[in-house]
Each structure stands twice: as structure tokens, then as C-alpha cells.
Residue frames relative to the residue before (quaternion, step in Angstrom):
aa qw qx qy qz dx dy dz
M 1.0000 0.0000 0.0000 0.0000 0.00 0.00 0.00
N 0.2164 -0.7535 0.6085 0.1226 3.51 -1.12 0.81
Y 0.2924 -0.7555 0.5695 0.1393 3.53 -1.27 0.45
W 0.0959 -0.8084 0.5800 -0.0295 3.51 -1.09 0.88
L 0.1985 -0.7083 0.6481 0.1970 3.51 -1.40 0.07
M 0.0892 -0.7905 0.6060 0.0057 3.56 -0.87 1.06
K 0.2456 -0.7928 0.5477 0.1055 3.53 -0.76 1.13
S 0.0474 0.7742 -0.6309 0.0200 3.52 -1.16 0.68
E 0.4346 -0.6483 0.5500 0.2971 3.54 -1.12 0.68
P 0.4505 -0.7277 0.4377 0.2756 3.60 -0.56 1.09
S 0.6216 0.5358 -0.3585 0.4450 3.62 1.12 -0.48
A 0.6871 0.4432 -0.2732 0.5067 3.61 1.22 -0.49
W 0.7536 -0.1614 0.1406 0.6215 3.61 0.93 -0.93
G 0.0239 -0.8340 0.5497 -0.0420 3.53 -0.28 1.29
W 0.7460 -0.3980 0.3012 0.4409 3.51 -1.36 0.09
D 0.6476 0.5200 -0.3288 0.4496 3.61 0.91 -0.83
D 0.6195 0.5282 -0.3313 0.4768 3.59 1.09 -0.73
Q 0.6574 0.5198 -0.3000 0.4558 3.55 0.95 -0.93
V 0.6508 0.5169 -0.3130 0.4597 3.57 0.95 -0.90
K 0.6635 0.5085 -0.3063 0.4554 3.60 0.90 -0.91
K 0.7119 0.4527 -0.2550 0.4724 3.59 0.94 -0.87
G 0.3323 -0.7646 0.4888 0.2570 3.60 1.01 -0.77
V 0.7675 -0.0671 0.0822 0.6322 3.56 0.69 -1.16
E 0.0981 0.8033 -0.5773 0.1087 3.56 -0.83 0.99
S 0.4928 -0.6317 0.5049 0.3212 3.57 -1.17 0.58
W 0.2992 -0.7147 0.6062 0.1793 3.53 -1.14 0.79
N 0.0929 0.8389 -0.5225 0.1210 3.53 0.23 1.31
G 0.6762 0.5407 -0.3513 0.3565 3.55 -1.33 -0.02
V 0.4764 0.6571 -0.4567 0.3643 3.61 1.23 0.03
R 0.0244 -0.8251 0.5630 -0.0407 3.58 -0.70 1.11
N 0.5258 0.5761 -0.4254 0.4590 3.56 1.17 0.61
Y 0.4919 -0.7054 0.4246 0.2830 3.58 -0.73 1.07
Q 0.6544 0.5030 -0.3297 0.4583 3.61 0.94 -0.78
A 0.6483 0.4955 -0.3156 0.4843 3.61 0.96 -0.83
A 0.6421 0.5200 -0.3189 0.4644 3.60 0.98 -0.83
N 0.6460 0.5061 -0.3185 0.4745 3.60 0.98 -0.79
N 0.6154 0.5252 -0.3481 0.4736 3.58 1.06 -0.68
M 0.6641 0.4898 -0.3140 0.4696 3.59 0.94 -0.79
K 0.6000 0.5569 -0.3540 0.4523 3.60 1.10 -0.64
A 0.6847 0.4928 -0.2685 0.4651 3.57 1.13 -0.68
M 0.5249 0.6460 -0.4072 0.3759 3.60 1.25 -0.23
R 0.1531 -0.7780 0.6062 0.0621 3.53 -1.13 0.80
L 0.6751 -0.4883 0.3637 0.4164 3.55 -1.23 0.51
G 0.8041 0.2749 -0.2155 0.4811 3.55 -0.89 0.93
D 0.4581 0.6502 -0.4748 0.3769 3.61 1.19 -0.16
R 0.3232 -0.7517 0.5468 0.1774 3.56 -1.09 0.70
C 0.1099 -0.8001 0.5896 0.0107 3.52 -1.10 0.83
F 0.3859 -0.6556 0.5899 0.2707 3.52 -1.09 0.72
F 0.2746 -0.7086 0.6279 0.1678 3.55 -1.09 0.82
Y 0.0775 -0.8299 0.5509 -0.0429 3.54 -0.45 1.30
H 0.2848 -0.7283 0.5989 0.1725 3.55 -0.87 0.99
S 0.2083 -0.7969 0.5587 0.0969 3.57 -0.63 1.14
V 0.6919 0.4954 -0.3747 0.3681 3.54 -1.38 -0.37
D 0.8612 -0.0090 0.0140 0.5079 3.63 -0.47 -1.12
E 0.7201 0.4707 -0.2670 0.4343 3.60 0.89 -0.89
K 0.0126 0.8453 -0.5321 -0.0469 3.57 0.88 -1.00
R 0.5690 0.5700 -0.4024 0.4352 3.56 0.53 1.23
I 0.4854 -0.6122 0.5436 0.3068 3.51 -1.30 0.53
V 0.0846 -0.8370 0.5406 0.0006 3.55 -0.71 1.11
G 0.8232 0.0128 0.0162 0.5673 3.60 1.15 -0.37
I 0.3421 -0.6978 0.5865 0.2282 3.51 -1.41 -0.04
V 0.0775 -0.7641 0.6401 0.0202 3.51 -1.04 0.94
T 0.2691 -0.7393 0.5872 0.1901 3.55 -1.30 0.24
V 0.5282 -0.6219 0.4669 0.3409 3.58 -1.10 0.65
A 0.1558 -0.8180 0.5526 0.0362 3.56 -0.67 1.20
R 0.7708 0.0614 -0.0533 0.6318 3.58 1.29 -0.33
E 0.4201 -0.7203 0.4969 0.2405 3.54 -0.85 0.98
Y 0.7980 -0.3818 0.2332 0.4038 3.50 -1.42 0.39
Y 0.1367 0.7548 -0.6303 0.1196 3.54 -0.98 0.98
P 0.6967 -0.4972 0.2957 0.4241 3.63 -1.17 0.42
D 0.3554 -0.7129 0.5737 0.1904 3.54 -1.12 0.86
P 0.3325 -0.7799 0.4908 0.2010 3.61 -0.39 1.15
T 0.6112 0.5462 -0.3685 0.4385 3.63 1.19 -0.24
D 0.6206 0.5273 -0.3416 0.4692 3.60 1.29 -0.13
E 0.3062 -0.7910 0.5075 0.1514 3.57 -0.30 1.27
S 0.6360 0.5400 -0.3320 0.4401 3.60 1.15 -0.54
G 0.3751 -0.7495 0.4682 0.2798 3.59 1.18 -0.48
R 0.5185 0.6683 -0.3987 0.3544 3.59 1.24 0.19
F 0.7736 0.3619 -0.1755 0.4897 3.58 1.07 -0.63
G 0.2185 -0.7722 0.5879 0.1013 3.51 -1.26 0.58
M 0.2896 -0.7332 0.5877 0.1824 3.51 -1.33 -0.31
V 0.2760 -0.6973 0.6259 0.2142 3.53 -1.39 0.10
D 0.3613 -0.6677 0.5818 0.2917 3.55 -1.29 0.19
V 0.1231 -0.7820 0.6072 0.0679 3.53 -1.06 0.79
Q 0.2465 -0.7622 0.5874 0.1150 3.53 -1.16 0.76
T 0.5209 -0.6372 0.4723 0.3156 3.54 -0.96 0.91
L 0.1529 -0.7822 0.5985 0.0810 3.56 -0.96 0.90
M 0.7554 -0.2995 0.2268 0.5369 3.59 0.65 -1.09
P 0.4520 -0.6179 0.5420 0.3467 3.56 -1.21 0.39
V 0.4489 -0.6248 0.5351 0.3489 3.56 -1.23 0.21
K 0.5265 -0.6352 0.4589 0.3296 3.58 -1.12 0.60
N 0.7807 0.1401 -0.0471 0.6072 3.54 1.06 -0.86
P 0.3460 -0.7312 0.5400 0.2324 3.62 -0.37 1.12
V 0.2624 -0.7630 0.5766 0.1280 3.56 -0.97 0.92
T 0.2813 -0.7991 0.5158 0.1278 3.54 -0.54 1.23
L 0.6365 -0.5097 0.4165 0.4020 3.52 -1.28 0.38
A 0.6189 0.5482 -0.3432 0.4456 3.59 1.01 -0.73
Q 0.6509 0.5003 -0.3129 0.4777 3.60 0.98 -0.83
I 0.6408 0.5219 -0.3211 0.4624 3.57 1.00 -0.82
K 0.6730 0.4930 -0.2919 0.4677 3.57 0.94 -0.88
D 0.6562 0.5212 -0.3027 0.4540 3.59 1.14 -0.61
E 0.6553 0.4896 -0.3086 0.4854 3.59 1.24 -0.30
P 0.3808 -0.7714 0.4606 0.2185 3.62 -0.30 1.24
R 0.6304 0.5516 -0.3347 0.4317 3.62 1.09 -0.64
L 0.7038 0.4311 -0.2640 0.4992 3.61 1.26 -0.19
A 0.3780 0.7734 -0.4472 0.2430 3.58 1.31 0.05
H 0.6582 0.5348 -0.3020 0.4354 3.61 1.16 -0.52
L 0.5028 0.6960 -0.4160 0.2996 3.61 1.19 -0.34
P 0.5724 -0.5926 0.4433 0.3531 3.58 -1.11 0.66
L 0.5513 0.6116 -0.3934 0.4090 3.60 1.15 -0.56
I 0.6938 0.4344 -0.2515 0.5165 3.58 1.13 -0.67
K 0.7635 0.4209 -0.1944 0.4496 3.54 0.84 -1.05
Q 0.7783 0.1576 -0.0778 0.6028 3.62 1.14 -0.63
S 0.1318 -0.8788 0.4534 0.0693 3.52 0.60 1.18
R 0.6976 0.4742 -0.2913 0.4512 3.63 1.11 -0.47
L 0.4952 0.6583 -0.4262 0.3738 3.60 1.26 -0.15
S 0.3020 -0.8184 0.4685 0.1396 3.61 -0.64 1.10
V 0.7622 0.1641 -0.1189 0.6149 3.59 1.22 -0.38
M 0.0999 0.8305 -0.5313 0.1341 3.56 -0.55 1.17
P 0.5125 -0.6377 0.4719 0.3286 3.58 -1.15 0.54
I 0.1515 -0.7327 0.6552 0.1041 3.53 -1.30 0.54
D 0.3793 -0.7273 0.5183 0.2418 3.60 -0.68 1.00
K 0.6987 -0.5209 0.3112 0.3790 3.56 -1.24 0.61
E 0.6750 0.4899 -0.3080 0.4577 3.61 0.87 -0.87
S 0.6492 0.4941 -0.3129 0.4863 3.59 1.01 -0.78
W 0.5994 0.5509 -0.3596 0.4559 3.60 1.04 -0.72
K 0.6674 0.5037 -0.3000 0.4592 3.58 0.86 -0.96
L 0.6653 0.5009 -0.2994 0.4657 3.56 0.93 -0.91
L 0.6748 0.4886 -0.2978 0.4660 3.59 0.88 -0.89
C 0.6146 0.5317 -0.3387 0.4742 3.60 1.06 -0.72
A 0.6430 0.5123 -0.3211 0.4700 3.58 0.96 -0.84
M 0.6537 0.5033 -0.3116 0.4716 3.58 0.96 -0.87
A 0.7020 0.4691 -0.2512 0.4734 3.59 1.09 -0.76
G 0.4524 -0.7171 0.4269 0.3143 3.57 1.27 -0.17
V 0.5929 0.5305 -0.3845 0.4682 3.57 1.13 0.70
K 0.5615 -0.5989 0.4540 0.3462 3.54 -1.23 0.52
A 0.4808 -0.6958 0.4617 0.2673 3.57 -0.89 0.99
């Protein structure tokens, strides 16, 4: 199993929207690196659901329910999407400030490439972030 972090603006698609829908396509990604990360996702991989913009915090966990396929909202035909299924909210949202304050997480793309919307999380960082969030890894 691989681990990821997926960012969304809560005003466009937030955790509450994801919970209500249950399973939803993660469309609209137009960055090649983020798209390549989604191409690498496999069924059952787990992803942190991160509210970007004003909140900047991990609020939940989703799982990949469908692997990469064409995104019909992309007129160029170059980009795709995955479907994610709601798994659980986190007990304690983990803020970007908390992540930056933890030296063991300094290598994460969330810190180094702040504009990247879909990024890998290594297994040890996943465990640490889950502990910070108050959920079982």
C-alpha cells in the first residue's frame, strides 16, 4: 500500500462534501507532477484529505476506489483522475504549522513544493501524521 496527500479548497470540495458523497472522482488536476502521482495510485492506497487555502490542515482520510482514468473535464485529453472513497475523519486536524514544526516531516513535498496538489507520503511519515491526527495508521 502507498500513501498520499490530496489537497482541496474547502469552498470548492471540502471534507463534508466528500463525506456526503462517499465516493467521488478527484478531477480538475492540471499539473503534470500531480497527475503522475495519481497515475501511480493503486486501489486501496490511503490518502490524507487536506483542506488548502485558509485552513491548511489534514481533516480526513480517503482510500483510492478507482485507479487513474481520463478526466472528462479536461478538453485537451491529457489529464485524468482517480475516485476516492471516504474512510474516516481525523480526531485532531493536523495543521501545516504543526507539520512544519516537526523536523521528521521536513522532507515532505507539502513543505518543499507547497503548490503541488497530490503528493506521496512515505510510510514513516504516514504513521507519524496519523499519530498526530489521533487515528490508527
